[in-house]
N, C-alpha and C positions, 0 to 999 in steps of 0.2 A: 617355693618361688618359680621353679622350672616346670612343674607338672600340675599340681593341684590348683593353684590360683589361676593360671592361664586356662585350664579346662573349666574351671568355675565360671570365668568371665565369658567363655565361649558357649557353654551349654546350659548353664544354670541361671546366671544373672538375667538374661533376656526374658525368662519365664517368671521372674519374681513380680513383674508388673501385674500379671493376671493371677497371682497366688491367692487362694483363699485364706491361708494361714501363714503368718510370718513370725519367726522366732528371732528376736534381736537381742544381742548382749554386747558388752563393752570389751570382749575378748579380741585382741588383734594378734594374729599368728605371726605377723612381722615384728611388731614391737615387743611381744612377749619375752623373747630371750634377752632383749636389752634391758627390760625392767624386772628381770628375774632377781630375787633376793639372793644375796650371799649369805651363807649360813656356816657358822663355826659351832661345832658340837663338842661338848666335854663332859667328863664324869666328875670333874673336880667340884667339891662342895664350896658354895659361895653364899655368904650371908646376905640378908635383906638389906642391911645398911650399906654393904659394899656395892650392891646392884644399884641402890638410889644414887650413889656418888657418881656414877658414870652416865646418869640420865639428867635431863633438864628438869629440876625440881618443880619449876612453875608449869610444866606441860605433862608431867608424868601421870599416867593413869594405870590402873591394874584391874585384872578380872581373873576369874577361875572357870575352867572349862573341864568337865568330866565327859570323856568320850570313849567309845569302843570302835575299833577298826576291825571289820570282818573281811577276810580275803576269800574271794570266790574264784574257783578254778574249774575249767572243763576237764573231765577225766579223759585220759588218753593223750594229753599234750606231752610230748617228749620232754624229759627232765634229766639233768645230770645227778639226780639224787638229792639235791639241796633246793628247797623251795625258794623262789625269788619273787620280788614284786612284779617283775616284768611278765610273769606267767599268770598273774591274778588280776581280778578287778577288786579294787579296794573300796569298800563301802563304809562310810563313817556314820555312826549313830551318836548324835549329840543333841541333848535337850529335846528329845522327841522327834528330831528331823533326821532325814537320810540324805546322804550326799555321796556322789562318786568322786573320789580324789584321783586325778591323773597326774602322776609325777614322773618326769624324765630327768633325774638329777645328773649333773655333770660334776665330776670330781676333779678339782684342780688343786693339788697340794693338799693343804689342810681344809680347804674351802669346798663346800657343796654348793654348786650353783643350781638353783631349784626352780626351773620353769614349771608352772602349774596351771592346771585347768580344773575347776570344781563345778560340778553340776548338782544342783538340788534335785532330788527325785522322790517319788512317793514310795511308801512301804509296798504298795502293790507291784511297783516295778521290780523291787528286789525279790518278791515272792515269785514274780514271772520268771526272773532269771533262774531261780531255784527250780521251777517247773520245766524250764528248758534243759535242765541237766546239769547246771553249775553246782558245785559242791562247796560248802564252807570248809576250808582246809586249815585255817589259822585265824587267830583273833588277837588283838592287843587291847587291854583295858588300861586307861591311864587318866591321870588328873594333871591338868597343866595350869601353872600359875603364870599369868602373862603380865609384863610391865612394858610399857612403851611411852615414848615421848614425841612421836611423829618423825624421828630420824632413824632410831633403831628400836627393835623389839627384842626383849630378853624373855625367854620362856624356860621355866623350870618344870620339867616333866617327871612325874612319879609313875613309873611303869609297874603294873601289878606283876609280882613274881621276880622283880629285879630289886636288889637291895639298896643301891645307891640311886638317887635322882640324876637326871641328865639336864645340863643347861645348854640352851641354844641361843646364839646371838645372831639376829637376822636384820638385814638392811640392804638397800639398793646400792649404797656407796661402800665399796670394798675397804677403803682406808678407814672410814669411820667404825666399821665392824671390827677391823683388825686392831684398831686403837682402843676400843672398849674392851676387847678380849684381853689385850695386854695389861690394861688397867686393872683387870680382875685377876691377873696372874694365871691365865689359862694356858699360856704358851707351854708346849710339851705334853699336853694332856688331851689333845684333840683326837676325835675318831670320825671316820666318814661312813661308818657302818649304818645301815637302815635299822629302824626299830624292829622290823620283822626279823632281821638277821640276828639282832641282839637277843631278842625273846627266844628264838629257835636254839641259839647257842646255850641259853641258860637252862634248857630242859636237860633232864638226865640223859647221859650218853647212851645208856641201855634201854632208853624209852623206845619201844617198838613203833614203827610207823605203818599204819594200815591205810591203804588208798590215799597216801599223802598226808594223812592226819595223824599227829602225835597223839598217843593214847592219853596223855596228861591233859590235852586240850579237848579230847573228844566229848566228854560229858557236857562241858560248858558250851562248846559249839552247838551241841544238840539243843541246849536251852535257848541259845541265840536264834537258831533257825526256827524253832517253835514260836519264839517271840515275833520274829519278822513275819511268819505265816499268820499269826493272830492279828498283827497290826495291818497286814495286807489282805485281810478277809474280804475286802471289797473286790480283790482280784477275782475270786471265785464268783462273786455276785455279778461282777462285770461280764464274766463269761456266760453266766446264766441269763443276763438281762436280755440278750437277743431272743432267747427262747420265750421269756415273758412278753416281749414286744410282739413276737410272732403270734402268740396265742391271742393277745389283745387285739391285734390286727385281724386275725381270723374271725374274732367275735364281731367286729365292726362290719367286716365284709359280709358275714352271714346276715346281719341286721339289714344292711343295705339290700342284699339280694331278696330278702323277704318283703321289704317295702316295695321293691321294683316289681316282684310278683303280684302284690296287691294292686299296685298302680295299673299293671297290665290287665288284670282282670276287670278293674273299674273301666279302663279304656275300652275293653272288649264290649262290656255291657252298654256303655255310652254309644259305641258305634252301632250296636244292634238296635238300640232304642231310637237313635237318630235316623237309622236307615228305615225302621218301621214308620217313623213319623213322616219322613220325607216321601216315602212310597205312598203313604195315605194321602198326603197333600197332592202329589202328582196324580194319583188316581182320581181324587175328587175334582181337580181341575180338569182333567180329560172328560170326566163324566159331565161337568157343566157345559163343556164345549159341544159335546155331542148333543145335549138337550137344546142348545141354541141352534 
């Protein structure tokens, strides 16, 4: 509010009139904190029937999502020894789509206030980050069962490698979220830890860490990196396309140059012929004048 937006208005907004490319979205940095969901997270087991009791039965809908979150980190960034989300770029792979998830959670008692910005990206963008030197240092594989009725969202997350599922209750109204959690008897079982922290804490204590990567995760991370690179194969082709374009352009230029040379030769021949013809006409006309 004090720096970025005034500078945007002063230096960027005037140039948008003549911009060749504009990217528009509905994200509002001013309203985002106000519309951020309140989240209560718990490890307590809750039955499907109990979840339906706190939702509006006429509006409830459910869905299942299987996703993998890969955490990319630039080597050399100072760390206190424990990997945190703030040091990484979090890339989510879900149903064949890639997205960068930006989370700046604020913890207020048992609540996690979670302003968020999500960007859909291509696999070639992730492959490009890896080429720039980013390293995949951690991952989370999970399955989420989601129930919602328009007022609150209840998400049951099954994390790979973690025995008990986690339940999250989300909503923009703090009182409604708190009331739903109390109805499910979740009081006293809340946690504000991130899933990355939970996963890393579940790894063996004696698991060695090499270059910030836990050995237990290293093999699977390598598979994920290879998958991303295979999906982002167009990245390499995109890099080589200028070469192909240059070669095709060179061919066109060579063809044009040969045509120009042929035209120049014909032009020279025509000039010589016209010169001879005009000289003959001038000479003939002078000869006729002399005779008269």
